[in-house]
N, C-alpha and C positions, 0 to 999 in steps of 0.2 A: 769834752775837754774842760778842765776846771778853769773857772774865771778867776785868775789870781791877780788881775789888774788892780782890783781894789786894794789888795794887800801890798802890791808894789807902790801904790800911791800912799798907803799908810806908812810904809817904810820910808819913803822919800820925805814925807812930811813929819815924821817922828823926830822928836827933839831929845828924847831920852833913850838910853839903851834898852830899858825895860819895855818901852813901846815898840821898838824895833824887833826885839826878841818876840813879843806877843804876836806881832804881825807876821813874822817868819813862821812861828809855830802854827798859827792859824792857816797860813798858806800851805804849809807842809801837810797839815791834817786834812785840808780840803783835797789836796792832790792825792793823799794816801787813801782817803775815802773813795774818791773817784776811781783810783787805781784798783781798790778792792772791789768796787762795783763792776768795773771793767773786767777784772779777772773772774768774778762770779758769773757775769754775763757770758764771757768767753767760755767758761767751763760748762755753763748751761747749753750754749750753742753747740759745743763739741759733743756733749752727751746727746743732745737732740739730733745732731748730725750722725752719730753712731746709730741711734735708734732708727733714723730715716734710712741710713745705709742698710741696716738689717732688714727694714721693711722693704726696701728696694730689692734686696737679694731674695727675700721671701716672695715678693711679687714676681720677680723674674722666674723663680722656680715654679710658682703657681702658673705663670703664663706658659712656661715650657710644658708643664703637665697638661694644661688646657690645650695647647697646640697638639700635643701627642694624643690626647683624648679626642680632639676634633678630627685629627687625621684618621684615628681608629673609627670614629663615628662615620666619617666619609666612606671608609672601606666597607663598614657594615651596611651603610645605605646602598652602596654600589652593589654589594652582594645581595642585599634584600631586593633591590630593583631587578637584578638578574633572575633571582628566584621567583619573583612575582611574574616576570615575563614568561619564565618557564612554566609556572603554574597556570598562567592564562593559556599558554599554548596547549598544555596538557588538558585543561578544562575544555578547550575548543575541540581537541582530538577526541576526548571522551564523549562530548556531545555528538560529534560526527559518528562515532562508533555506536552510541546509543541509538541514533537515528537509523543507522544501518541495521543494528540488531532488531529494532522495532520493525523495520521493513522486512527483514528476513523472517522474523517471527510471524508477521502477517502472511508472508508468502508461504511459510511452512504451514500455517493454519489453513490457508486455502488449499495447499497440496494435500494436507491431512484430510480435509473435508472431501476433496476429490477422490483420494485413496479410499476413504470410508464408503463413498458412493460406489466406487469400482468394486470394493469388497462385497458390498450389498448386492450389486449386479451379478458378480461372480457367484455369490451364494445362491441367488435366485436361479442363475443358469445351472449351477450344480444341482440344485433341488429339481429343476426341470429336467436336467439330464438324468438324474436318479429316477424320476418318474418315467421318463422315456425308456430308460434301461429296464425298469420293472415291467413296463408295458410291452417292451420288445421281448423280454424274457417270457412273459405270459404268451405273447404271440408265437415265440419260438416253441414254447411248450405245447401250445395248441397245434402248431404246425407239425411238431413231432408226433403228437397224438393223431393228427390227421394223416401223417405219413404212415404211422403204424396201422391206422385203420385202413389206409389205402393199400398197404402191403398185405394186410390180412384179407382185404377185399380182392386184391390181385391174386393172392394165394388161393382164396376160395374160388375165384373165377377160373384160375388155372385148373383147380381140382374139378370144378364144374365142367370145364371144357374137356378134360380128360374123361370125365365120367360120360359126357355127351358123346365124345368120340368113341368111347368104349361101347356105348349103347348103339 
């Protein structure tokens, strides 16, 4: 607020109209200058307030976008956690199945080895049976020859007997 007290004192102590007029003009000019400064300051404050209000609105929009993005990030994190848990479960199941497959592969290898030994044993038995069959066929052939020889001998003995009886 303008200090016009000195001007009121000048007006009160003035003896001439010219001095009174000068004191009044000086007081009015000081009040006017202060009023202009006040109006300029008020305009600056109002402009700053508009700028601040615009920044506040922008910050509120940014905060809303941030909150929205934060909520979306929380959902993504929740989904990621669920998928990580599922992945861990699947990895554990895969490990169990790999262990089972390894065990089955080992068991199959052992059974395959046993089957190979059985096949080798069967092949040896088949070879022995083939040899026994050939030996038996040779024995049967020899027995047939012996039987034929025996029949021939029996026939010859029968003829010899008839011949003896005839004699």
